[in-house]
DONU-328270 format. One record per residue (C-alpha): residue number from 1; residue in one letter; x, y, z. Coordinates in steps of 0.1 Angstrom, whole numbers, plus 5000, padded with zeros to 4 digits. Layout:
N
<num = NUM residu = a x = X y = Y z = Z> .
...
***
This chain:
395
<num = 1 residu = x x = 8784 y = 1200 z = 2501> .
<num = 2 residu = x x = 8759 y = 1172 z = 2499> .
<num = 3 residu = x x = 8739 y = 1184 z = 2529> .
<num = 4 residu = x x = 8738 y = 1219 z = 2514> .
<num = 5 residu = x x = 8726 y = 1207 z = 2480> .
<num = 6 residu = x x = 8699 y = 1186 z = 2496> .
<num = 7 residu = x x = 8688 y = 1215 z = 2518> .
<num = 8 residu = x x = 8686 y = 1238 z = 2488> .
<num = 9 residu = x x = 8665 y = 1213 z = 2468> .
<num = 10 residu = x x = 8641 y = 1208 z = 2498> .
<num = 11 residu = x x = 8637 y = 1245 z = 2502> .
<num = 12 residu = x x = 8628 y = 1250 z = 2465> .
<num = 13 residu = x x = 8604 y = 1220 z = 2467> .
<num = 14 residu = x x = 8588 y = 1235 z = 2497> .
<num = 15 residu = x x = 8585 y = 1269 z = 2480> .
<num = 16 residu = x x = 8568 y = 1252 z = 2450> .
<num = 17 residu = x x = 8545 y = 1233 z = 2473> .
<num = 18 residu = x x = 8534 y = 1265 z = 2492> .
<num = 19 residu = x x = 8531 y = 1285 z = 2460> .
<num = 20 residu = x x = 8509 y = 1258 z = 2444> .
<num = 21 residu = x x = 8488 y = 1254 z = 2475> .
<num = 22 residu = x x = 8482 y = 1292 z = 2476> .
<num = 23 residu = x x = 8463 y = 1290 z = 2444> .
<num = 24 residu = x x = 8427 y = 1284 z = 2453> .
<num = 25 residu = x x = 8405 y = 1257 z = 2438> .
<num = 26 residu = x x = 8402 y = 1258 z = 2401> .
<num = 27 residu = x x = 8430 y = 1282 z = 2397> .
<num = 28 residu = x x = 8456 y = 1256 z = 2407> .
<num = 29 residu = x x = 8481 y = 1250 z = 2379> .
<num = 30 residu = x x = 8472 y = 1220 z = 2358> .
<num = 31 residu = x x = 8443 y = 1213 z = 2381> .
<num = 32 residu = x x = 8449 y = 1193 z = 2409> .
<num = 33 residu = x x = 8460 y = 1192 z = 2444> .
<num = 34 residu = x x = 8467 y = 1155 z = 2440> .
<num = 35 residu = x x = 8496 y = 1162 z = 2417> .
<num = 36 residu = x x = 8510 y = 1186 z = 2441> .
<num = 37 residu = x x = 8505 y = 1163 z = 2471> .
<num = 38 residu = x x = 8523 y = 1134 z = 2452> .
<num = 39 residu = x x = 8550 y = 1157 z = 2437> .
<num = 40 residu = x x = 8561 y = 1172 z = 2469> .
<num = 41 residu = x x = 8573 y = 1141 z = 2487> .
<num = 42 residu = x x = 8588 y = 1128 z = 2454> .
<num = 43 residu = x x = 8607 y = 1160 z = 2451> .
<num = 44 residu = x x = 8620 y = 1156 z = 2486> .
<num = 45 residu = x x = 8631 y = 1121 z = 2477> .
<num = 46 residu = x x = 8648 y = 1134 z = 2446> .
<num = 47 residu = x x = 8669 y = 1157 z = 2468> .
<num = 48 residu = x x = 8679 y = 1127 z = 2489> .
<num = 49 residu = x x = 8691 y = 1109 z = 2457> .
<num = 50 residu = x x = 8718 y = 1135 z = 2454> .
<num = 51 residu = x x = 8738 y = 1115 z = 2479> .
<num = 52 residu = x x = 8745 y = 1091 z = 2450> .
<num = 53 residu = x x = 8750 y = 1118 z = 2423> .
<num = 54 residu = x x = 8787 y = 1110 z = 2420> .
<num = 55 residu = x x = 8783 y = 1072 z = 2418> .
<num = 56 residu = x x = 8752 y = 1070 z = 2395> .
<num = 57 residu = x x = 8748 y = 1105 z = 2380> .
<num = 58 residu = x x = 8728 y = 1093 z = 2350> .
<num = 59 residu = x x = 8703 y = 1073 z = 2370> .
<num = 60 residu = x x = 8699 y = 1102 z = 2396> .
<num = 61 residu = x x = 8694 y = 1127 z = 2367> .
<num = 62 residu = x x = 8666 y = 1106 z = 2352> .
<num = 63 residu = x x = 8648 y = 1097 z = 2385> .
<num = 64 residu = x x = 8650 y = 1133 z = 2398> .
<num = 65 residu = x x = 8633 y = 1145 z = 2367> .
<num = 66 residu = x x = 8601 y = 1124 z = 2374> .
<num = 67 residu = x x = 8585 y = 1148 z = 2399> .
<num = 68 residu = x x = 8586 y = 1179 z = 2377> .
<num = 69 residu = x x = 8576 y = 1160 z = 2345> .
<num = 70 residu = x x = 8548 y = 1138 z = 2359> .
<num = 71 residu = x x = 8537 y = 1160 z = 2388> .
<num = 72 residu = x x = 8539 y = 1195 z = 2401> .
<num = 73 residu = x x = 8574 y = 1202 z = 2415> .
<num = 74 residu = x x = 8607 y = 1220 z = 2409> .
<num = 75 residu = x x = 8636 y = 1206 z = 2389> .
<num = 76 residu = x x = 8666 y = 1217 z = 2411> .
<num = 77 residu = x x = 8676 y = 1181 z = 2419> .
<num = 78 residu = x x = 8678 y = 1170 z = 2383> .
<num = 79 residu = x x = 8698 y = 1201 z = 2373> .
<num = 80 residu = x x = 8723 y = 1194 z = 2401> .
<num = 81 residu = x x = 8726 y = 1158 z = 2390> .
<num = 82 residu = x x = 8731 y = 1169 z = 2354> .
<num = 83 residu = x x = 8762 y = 1189 z = 2364> .
<num = 84 residu = x x = 8777 y = 1158 z = 2380> .
<num = 85 residu = x x = 8768 y = 1137 z = 2350> .
<num = 86 residu = x x = 8786 y = 1161 z = 2326> .
<num = 87 residu = x x = 8816 y = 1162 z = 2349> .
<num = 88 residu = x x = 8818 y = 1123 z = 2348> .
<num = 89 residu = x x = 8826 y = 1124 z = 2310> .
<num = 90 residu = x x = 8799 y = 1098 z = 2302> .
<num = 91 residu = x x = 8791 y = 1084 z = 2268> .
<num = 92 residu = x x = 8777 y = 1111 z = 2245> .
<num = 93 residu = x x = 8743 y = 1094 z = 2242> .
<num = 94 residu = x x = 8738 y = 1094 z = 2280> .
<num = 95 residu = x x = 8748 y = 1130 z = 2283> .
<num = 96 residu = x x = 8724 y = 1140 z = 2255> .
<num = 97 residu = x x = 8695 y = 1121 z = 2272> .
<num = 98 residu = x x = 8703 y = 1136 z = 2306> .
<num = 99 residu = x x = 8704 y = 1171 z = 2291> .
<num = 100 residu = x x = 8671 y = 1167 z = 2272> .
<num = 101 residu = x x = 8653 y = 1152 z = 2302> .
<num = 102 residu = x x = 8666 y = 1180 z = 2325> .
<num = 103 residu = x x = 8656 y = 1206 z = 2300> .
<num = 104 residu = x x = 8621 y = 1191 z = 2298> .
<num = 105 residu = x x = 8618 y = 1190 z = 2336> .
<num = 106 residu = x x = 8630 y = 1225 z = 2340> .
<num = 107 residu = x x = 8606 y = 1238 z = 2313> .
<num = 108 residu = x x = 8576 y = 1222 z = 2330> .
<num = 109 residu = x x = 8587 y = 1235 z = 2364> .
<num = 110 residu = x x = 8590 y = 1270 z = 2351> .
<num = 111 residu = x x = 8556 y = 1267 z = 2332> .
<num = 112 residu = x x = 8540 y = 1257 z = 2365> .
<num = 113 residu = x x = 8555 y = 1287 z = 2382> .
<num = 114 residu = x x = 8543 y = 1310 z = 2354> .
<num = 115 residu = x x = 8507 y = 1301 z = 2361> .
<num = 116 residu = x x = 8508 y = 1309 z = 2399> .
<num = 117 residu = x x = 8500 y = 1342 z = 2415> .
<num = 118 residu = x x = 8526 y = 1369 z = 2416> .
<num = 119 residu = x x = 8533 y = 1367 z = 2454> .
<num = 120 residu = x x = 8548 y = 1332 z = 2451> .
<num = 121 residu = x x = 8560 y = 1329 z = 2415> .
<num = 122 residu = x x = 8595 y = 1341 z = 2404> .
<num = 123 residu = x x = 8584 y = 1339 z = 2368> .
<num = 124 residu = x x = 8557 y = 1364 z = 2376> .
<num = 125 residu = x x = 8582 y = 1387 z = 2392> .
<num = 126 residu = x x = 8604 y = 1385 z = 2362> .
<num = 127 residu = x x = 8577 y = 1394 z = 2337> .
<num = 128 residu = x x = 8560 y = 1422 z = 2356> .
<num = 129 residu = x x = 8530 y = 1408 z = 2373> .
<num = 130 residu = x x = 8520 y = 1443 z = 2386> .
<num = 131 residu = x x = 8505 y = 1450 z = 2352> .
<num = 132 residu = x x = 8479 y = 1424 z = 2358> .
<num = 133 residu = x x = 8455 y = 1419 z = 2388> .
<num = 134 residu = x x = 8467 y = 1383 z = 2397> .
<num = 135 residu = x x = 8494 y = 1373 z = 2373> .
<num = 136 residu = x x = 8511 y = 1383 z = 2341> .
<num = 137 residu = x x = 8509 y = 1363 z = 2309> .
<num = 138 residu = x x = 8543 y = 1346 z = 2305> .
<num = 139 residu = x x = 8549 y = 1335 z = 2269> .
<num = 140 residu = x x = 8559 y = 1300 z = 2263> .
<num = 141 residu = x x = 8591 y = 1309 z = 2242> .
<num = 142 residu = x x = 8603 y = 1329 z = 2272> .
<num = 143 residu = x x = 8598 y = 1299 z = 2295> .
<num = 144 residu = x x = 8618 y = 1277 z = 2271> .
<num = 145 residu = x x = 8646 y = 1302 z = 2268> .
<num = 146 residu = x x = 8650 y = 1305 z = 2305> .
<num = 147 residu = x x = 8648 y = 1267 z = 2309> .
<num = 148 residu = x x = 8675 y = 1264 z = 2283> .
<num = 149 residu = x x = 8698 y = 1288 z = 2302> .
<num = 150 residu = x x = 8692 y = 1271 z = 2335> .
<num = 151 residu = x x = 8700 y = 1237 z = 2319> .
<num = 152 residu = x x = 8731 y = 1251 z = 2302> .
<num = 153 residu = x x = 8747 y = 1264 z = 2334> .
<num = 154 residu = x x = 8752 y = 1231 z = 2352> .
<num = 155 residu = x x = 8759 y = 1214 z = 2320> .
<num = 156 residu = x x = 8786 y = 1238 z = 2310> .
<num = 157 residu = x x = 8802 y = 1238 z = 2345> .
<num = 158 residu = x x = 8801 y = 1200 z = 2346> .
<num = 159 residu = x x = 8818 y = 1198 z = 2311> .
<num = 160 residu = x x = 8845 y = 1222 z = 2322> .
<num = 161 residu = x x = 8852 y = 1202 z = 2354> .
<num = 162 residu = x x = 8852 y = 1170 z = 2334> .
<num = 163 residu = x x = 8877 y = 1185 z = 2309> .
<num = 164 residu = x x = 8900 y = 1196 z = 2337> .
<num = 165 residu = x x = 8898 y = 1161 z = 2353> .
<num = 166 residu = x x = 8906 y = 1145 z = 2320> .
<num = 167 residu = x x = 8936 y = 1168 z = 2316> .
<num = 168 residu = x x = 8948 y = 1159 z = 2351> .
<num = 169 residu = x x = 8943 y = 1122 z = 2344> .
<num = 170 residu = x x = 8963 y = 1126 z = 2312> .
<num = 171 residu = x x = 8991 y = 1143 z = 2330> .
<num = 172 residu = x x = 8992 y = 1116 z = 2356> .
<num = 173 residu = x x = 8992 y = 1089 z = 2329> .
<num = 174 residu = x x = 9019 y = 1108 z = 2310> .
<num = 175 residu = x x = 9040 y = 1109 z = 2341> .
<num = 176 residu = x x = 9035 y = 1071 z = 2347> .
<num = 177 residu = x x = 9044 y = 1064 z = 2311> .
<num = 178 residu = x x = 9075 y = 1087 z = 2314> .
<num = 179 residu = x x = 9085 y = 1068 z = 2345> .
<num = 180 residu = x x = 9081 y = 1035 z = 2328> .
<num = 181 residu = x x = 9101 y = 1046 z = 2298> .
<num = 182 residu = x x = 9128 y = 1059 z = 2320> .
<num = 183 residu = x x = 9130 y = 1026 z = 2338> .
<num = 184 residu = x x = 9131 y = 1006 z = 2306> .
<num = 185 residu = x x = 9158 y = 1028 z = 2292> .
<num = 186 residu = x x = 9178 y = 1024 z = 2325> .
<num = 187 residu = x x = 9174 y = 0986 z = 2324> .
<num = 188 residu = x x = 9183 y = 0985 z = 2287> .
<num = 189 residu = x x = 9214 y = 1005 z = 2293> .
<num = 190 residu = x x = 9224 y = 0983 z = 2323> .
<num = 191 residu = x x = 9217 y = 0952 z = 2302> .
<num = 192 residu = x x = 9240 y = 0965 z = 2274> .
<num = 193 residu = x x = 9267 y = 0973 z = 2300> .
<num = 194 residu = x x = 9264 y = 0938 z = 2315> .
<num = 195 residu = x x = 9266 y = 0922 z = 2280> .
<num = 196 residu = x x = 9295 y = 0943 z = 2269> .
<num = 197 residu = x x = 9316 y = 0940 z = 2300> .
<num = 198 residu = x x = 9308 y = 0904 z = 2311> .
<num = 199 residu = x x = 9306 y = 0890 z = 2276> .
<num = 200 residu = x x = 9341 y = 0903 z = 2268> .
<num = 201 residu = x x = 9355 y = 0891 z = 2301> .
<num = 202 residu = x x = 9340 y = 0856 z = 2298> .
<num = 203 residu = x x = 9352 y = 0853 z = 2262> .
<num = 204 residu = x x = 9387 y = 0861 z = 2273> .
<num = 205 residu = x x = 9383 y = 0836 z = 2301> .
<num = 206 residu = x x = 9371 y = 0809 z = 2277> .
<num = 207 residu = x x = 9401 y = 0816 z = 2254> .
<num = 208 residu = x x = 9425 y = 0815 z = 2283> .
<num = 209 residu = x x = 9410 y = 0783 z = 2297> .
<num = 210 residu = x x = 9412 y = 0767 z = 2263> .
<num = 211 residu = x x = 9449 y = 0777 z = 2259> .
<num = 212 residu = x x = 9456 y = 0762 z = 2293> .
<num = 213 residu = x x = 9439 y = 0730 z = 2284> .
<num = 214 residu = x x = 9459 y = 0724 z = 2252> .
<num = 215 residu = x x = 9492 y = 0738 z = 2266> .
<num = 216 residu = x x = 9519 y = 0711 z = 2265> .
<num = 217 residu = x x = 9544 y = 0732 z = 2285> .
<num = 218 residu = x x = 9539 y = 0729 z = 2322> .
<num = 219 residu = x x = 9560 y = 0760 z = 2328> .
<num = 220 residu = x x = 9533 y = 0781 z = 2311> .
<num = 221 residu = x x = 9505 y = 0768 z = 2334> .
<num = 222 residu = x x = 9512 y = 0792 z = 2363> .
<num = 223 residu = x x = 9512 y = 0822 z = 2339> .
<num = 224 residu = x x = 9480 y = 0811 z = 2322> .
<num = 225 residu = x x = 9464 y = 0805 z = 2356> .
<num = 226 residu = x x = 9474 y = 0840 z = 2367> .
<num = 227 residu = x x = 9458 y = 0854 z = 2336> .
<num = 228 residu = x x = 9426 y = 0835 z = 2342> .
<num = 229 residu = x x = 9425 y = 0846 z = 2378> .
<num = 230 residu = x x = 9430 y = 0882 z = 2368> .
<num = 231 residu = x x = 9402 y = 0880 z = 2342> .
<num = 232 residu = x x = 9379 y = 0864 z = 2367> .
<num = 233 residu = x x = 9386 y = 0891 z = 2393> .
<num = 234 residu = x x = 9379 y = 0918 z = 2368> .
<num = 235 residu = x x = 9346 y = 0901 z = 2357> .
<num = 236 residu = x x = 9335 y = 0897 z = 2394> .
<num = 237 residu = x x = 9343 y = 0934 z = 2400> .
<num = 238 residu = x x = 9323 y = 0945 z = 2370> .
<num = 239 residu = x x = 9294 y = 0922 z = 2380> .
<num = 240 residu = x x = 9293 y = 0936 z = 2416> .
<num = 241 residu = x x = 9291 y = 0971 z = 2403> .
<num = 242 residu = x x = 9263 y = 0964 z = 2379> .
<num = 243 residu = x x = 9244 y = 0945 z = 2406> .
<num = 244 residu = x x = 9248 y = 0974 z = 2429> .
<num = 245 residu = x x = 9231 y = 0997 z = 2403> .
<num = 246 residu = x x = 9203 y = 0972 z = 2398> .
<num = 247 residu = x x = 9195 y = 0972 z = 2435> .
<num = 248 residu = x x = 9188 y = 1009 z = 2434> .
<num = 249 residu = x x = 9154 y = 1019 z = 2421> .
<num = 250 residu = x x = 9158 y = 1039 z = 2389> .
<num = 251 residu = x x = 9146 y = 1075 z = 2394> .
<num = 252 residu = x x = 9113 y = 1085 z = 2377> .
<num = 253 residu = x x = 9130 y = 1117 z = 2363> .
<num = 254 residu = x x = 9168 y = 1112 z = 2362> .
<num = 255 residu = x x = 9188 y = 1143 z = 2370> .
<num = 256 residu = x x = 9211 y = 1148 z = 2340> .
<num = 257 residu = x x = 9234 y = 1169 z = 2362> .
<num = 258 residu = x x = 9241 y = 1140 z = 2385> .
<num = 259 residu = x x = 9270 y = 1117 z = 2376> .
<num = 260 residu = x x = 9262 y = 1085 z = 2357> .
<num = 261 residu = x x = 9258 y = 1057 z = 2382> .
<num = 262 residu = x x = 9277 y = 1034 z = 2358> .
<num = 263 residu = x x = 9304 y = 1061 z = 2350> .
<num = 264 residu = x x = 9332 y = 1041 z = 2368> .
<num = 265 residu = x x = 9324 y = 1012 z = 2345> .
<num = 266 residu = x x = 9325 y = 1033 z = 2313> .
<num = 267 residu = x x = 9359 y = 1034 z = 2296> .
<num = 268 residu = x x = 9368 y = 1057 z = 2268> .
<num = 269 residu = x x = 9394 y = 1062 z = 2241> .
<num = 270 residu = x x = 9423 y = 1063 z = 2266> .
<num = 271 residu = x x = 9415 y = 1027 z = 2276> .
<num = 272 residu = x x = 9417 y = 1012 z = 2241> .
<num = 273 residu = x x = 9454 y = 1002 z = 2244> .
<num = 274 residu = x x = 9446 y = 0984 z = 2277> .
<num = 275 residu = x x = 9417 y = 0966 z = 2260> .
<num = 276 residu = x x = 9439 y = 0955 z = 2231> .
<num = 277 residu = x x = 9467 y = 0944 z = 2254> .
<num = 278 residu = x x = 9444 y = 0923 z = 2276> .
<num = 279 residu = x x = 9430 y = 0906 z = 2245> .
<num = 280 residu = x x = 9464 y = 0899 z = 2231> .
<num = 281 residu = x x = 9476 y = 0884 z = 2264> .
<num = 282 residu = x x = 9446 y = 0861 z = 2263> .
<num = 283 residu = x x = 9458 y = 0848 z = 2229> .
<num = 284 residu = x x = 9438 y = 0869 z = 2205> .
<num = 285 residu = x x = 9456 y = 0879 z = 2173> .
<num = 286 residu = x x = 9446 y = 0915 z = 2168> .
<num = 287 residu = x x = 9461 y = 0940 z = 2144> .
<num = 288 residu = x x = 9452 y = 0975 z = 2155> .
<num = 289 residu = x x = 9456 y = 1009 z = 2137> .
<num = 290 residu = x x = 9446 y = 1040 z = 2157> .
<num = 291 residu = x x = 9447 y = 1074 z = 2139> .
<num = 292 residu = x x = 9429 y = 1099 z = 2161> .
<num = 293 residu = x x = 9434 y = 1136 z = 2162> .
<num = 294 residu = x x = 9430 y = 1151 z = 2197> .
<num = 295 residu = x x = 9416 y = 1120 z = 2214> .
<num = 296 residu = x x = 9416 y = 1137 z = 2248> .
<num = 297 residu = x x = 9391 y = 1162 z = 2235> .
<num = 298 residu = x x = 9365 y = 1135 z = 2227> .
<num = 299 residu = x x = 9333 y = 1135 z = 2247> .
<num = 300 residu = x x = 9328 y = 1108 z = 2273> .
<num = 301 residu = x x = 9298 y = 1092 z = 2254> .
<num = 302 residu = x x = 9317 y = 1092 z = 2222> .
<num = 303 residu = x x = 9347 y = 1075 z = 2238> .
<num = 304 residu = x x = 9326 y = 1049 z = 2254> .
<num = 305 residu = x x = 9307 y = 1041 z = 2222> .
<num = 306 residu = x x = 9340 y = 1037 z = 2203> .
<num = 307 residu = x x = 9354 y = 1015 z = 2230> .
<num = 308 residu = x x = 9323 y = 0993 z = 2232> .
<num = 309 residu = x x = 9323 y = 0988 z = 2194> .
<num = 310 residu = x x = 9359 y = 0977 z = 2194> .
<num = 311 residu = x x = 9352 y = 0955 z = 2225> .
<num = 312 residu = x x = 9322 y = 0938 z = 2210> .
<num = 313 residu = x x = 9340 y = 0932 z = 2177> .
<num = 314 residu = x x = 9368 y = 0915 z = 2196> .
<num = 315 residu = x x = 9343 y = 0895 z = 2216> .
<num = 316 residu = x x = 9325 y = 0883 z = 2185> .
<num = 317 residu = x x = 9358 y = 0873 z = 2169> .
<num = 318 residu = x x = 9368 y = 0853 z = 2199> .
<num = 319 residu = x x = 9335 y = 0835 z = 2200> .
<num = 320 residu = x x = 9329 y = 0828 z = 2164> .
<num = 321 residu = x x = 9364 y = 0828 z = 2148> .
<num = 322 residu = x x = 9388 y = 0818 z = 2176> .
<num = 323 residu = x x = 9424 y = 0816 z = 2165> .
<num = 324 residu = x x = 9419 y = 0838 z = 2134> .
<num = 325 residu = x x = 9433 y = 0873 z = 2131> .
<num = 326 residu = x x = 9412 y = 0904 z = 2137> .
<num = 327 residu = x x = 9420 y = 0937 z = 2120> .
<num = 328 residu = x x = 9408 y = 0968 z = 2138> .
<num = 329 residu = x x = 9411 y = 1004 z = 2125> .
<num = 330 residu = x x = 9400 y = 1035 z = 2145> .
<num = 331 residu = x x = 9405 y = 1069 z = 2128> .
<num = 332 residu = x x = 9390 y = 1103 z = 2129> .
<num = 333 residu = x x = 9390 y = 1137 z = 2147> .
<num = 334 residu = x x = 9369 y = 1167 z = 2156> .
<num = 335 residu = x x = 9345 y = 1178 z = 2129> .
<num = 336 residu = x x = 9350 y = 1146 z = 2107> .
<num = 337 residu = x x = 9338 y = 1120 z = 2132> .
<num = 338 residu = x x = 9352 y = 1086 z = 2142> .
<num = 339 residu = x x = 9353 y = 1056 z = 2119> .
<num = 340 residu = x x = 9357 y = 1021 z = 2134> .
<num = 341 residu = x x = 9363 y = 0991 z = 2112> .
<num = 342 residu = x x = 9368 y = 0955 z = 2125> .
<num = 343 residu = x x = 9372 y = 0926 z = 2101> .
<num = 344 residu = x x = 9380 y = 0889 z = 2107> .
<num = 345 residu = x x = 9379 y = 0858 z = 2085> .
<num = 346 residu = x x = 9348 y = 0837 z = 2089> .
<num = 347 residu = x x = 9356 y = 0803 z = 2105> .
<num = 348 residu = x x = 9352 y = 0774 z = 2082> .
<num = 349 residu = x x = 9332 y = 0755 z = 2108> .
<num = 350 residu = x x = 9316 y = 0772 z = 2137> .
<num = 351 residu = x x = 9289 y = 0763 z = 2163> .
<num = 352 residu = x x = 9253 y = 0773 z = 2158> .
<num = 353 residu = x x = 9241 y = 0805 z = 2173> .
<num = 354 residu = x x = 9240 y = 0804 z = 2211> .
<num = 355 residu = x x = 9210 y = 0816 z = 2232> .
<num = 356 residu = x x = 9209 y = 0854 z = 2231> .
<num = 357 residu = x x = 9232 y = 0856 z = 2200> .
<num = 358 residu = x x = 9230 y = 0890 z = 2182> .
<num = 359 residu = x x = 9223 y = 0911 z = 2213> .
<num = 360 residu = x x = 9258 y = 0924 z = 2212> .
<num = 361 residu = x x = 9254 y = 0937 z = 2177> .
<num = 362 residu = x x = 9220 y = 0952 z = 2187> .
<num = 363 residu = x x = 9236 y = 0969 z = 2216> .
<num = 364 residu = x x = 9263 y = 0983 z = 2194> .
<num = 365 residu = x x = 9237 y = 0997 z = 2170> .
<num = 366 residu = x x = 9217 y = 1013 z = 2198> .
<num = 367 residu = x x = 9248 y = 1030 z = 2211> .
<num = 368 residu = x x = 9259 y = 1043 z = 2178> .
<num = 369 residu = x x = 9225 y = 1055 z = 2166> .
<num = 370 residu = x x = 9218 y = 1072 z = 2199> .
<num = 371 residu = x x = 9248 y = 1095 z = 2192> .
<num = 372 residu = x x = 9236 y = 1101 z = 2156> .
<num = 373 residu = x x = 9260 y = 1077 z = 2140> .
<num = 374 residu = x x = 9255 y = 1047 z = 2117> .
<num = 375 residu = x x = 9267 y = 1011 z = 2118> .
<num = 376 residu = x x = 9267 y = 0981 z = 2096> .
<num = 377 residu = x x = 9278 y = 0945 z = 2102> .
<num = 378 residu = x x = 9278 y = 0912 z = 2083> .
<num = 379 residu = x x = 9297 y = 0889 z = 2060> .
<num = 380 residu = x x = 9313 y = 0900 z = 2028> .
<num = 381 residu = x x = 9319 y = 0883 z = 1995> .
<num = 382 residu = x x = 9356 y = 0879 z = 2005> .
<num = 383 residu = x x = 9347 y = 0856 z = 2034> .
<num = 384 residu = x x = 9352 y = 0881 z = 2061> .
<num = 385 residu = x x = 9329 y = 0894 z = 2088> .
<num = 386 residu = x x = 9331 y = 0932 z = 2089> .
<num = 387 residu = x x = 9318 y = 0957 z = 2114> .
<num = 388 residu = x x = 9319 y = 0993 z = 2102> .
<num = 389 residu = x x = 9307 y = 1022 z = 2123> .
<num = 390 residu = x x = 9308 y = 1060 z = 2121> .
<num = 391 residu = x x = 9301 y = 1084 z = 2149> .
<num = 392 residu = x x = 9299 y = 1122 z = 2148> .
<num = 393 residu = x x = 9325 y = 1142 z = 2167> .
<num = 394 residu = x x = 9316 y = 1178 z = 2173> .
<num = 395 residu = x x = 9344 y = 1203 z = 2171> .
***
């Protein structure tokens, strides 16, 4: 492409040189062979500058316009460079300057051509030189109109190419952003799973270890140790699964038809009794009321969200109000949604917030709102901490 463009510019420069040289003596356009002699090698050099048209299009456009503006030459090189300048999406001022300079260079080059004899001047052919003995009179407005058209062609093509490149870059950037958003969503979801699963297991483990520490009956020690070992085993199993997911690179565009990579670690409504039983065996005092119509018909995401809300409520109660009762109510059905309420007395004296405190409540809110539900949590005037959530359940 570059060699072809340079060859074309050289050919047009040679044509202008021969055409100008054919005009004898005083008839030479704008009087002077010296302008032609200087302009020809400069025009050849302007063609060579097209090698750098992609790297420095603005500079090449301006420099290539010097031969036709200051001497007698053609403007092919500056028009080619103008097209690359427009395709590069430069600042508007640079584009305007480049277009104006190219238009001026093209106008002068065409005006030179209009003064030559008909045998060598395309402008003479265009305006019917046969009606005159040597050359036709070409009006200046016609020269300017043709120069404007010749300038607009590379300018328009360059702008079109630049616009398409901008669209392509935008599409690539959009894909990169989508990939990053997908990765962040995946990491956030895995972080919620780790917090919900491991946080609950470790809270049970802490409660069981505390009970073993204060137990005065040595006969209960083996049973408590068995519970601790079981809880530890479950926690390690959950941790291995989450770490296995973390080792896999999240896909840039997840296939919704593929099974969830954390699906084995996502319990539902059917696992609520097991959750309550494990918590009670660890020593948590939980009063549970479950009134669900057709629980087996609930969607997997809905069941998981309800389970995690109950689980996080138990975890918070074990952390911040150990030894105090927790009342949990789960009720609802298709078409009316599911309501989850968990309330426990606020401990008279509790430790300050631990590092990362509040992430569990944030994770609950993200789960619930992602399904179109609503949730509230906080202390009441009656001295209780209440978590209340509602999730839609489609019929």
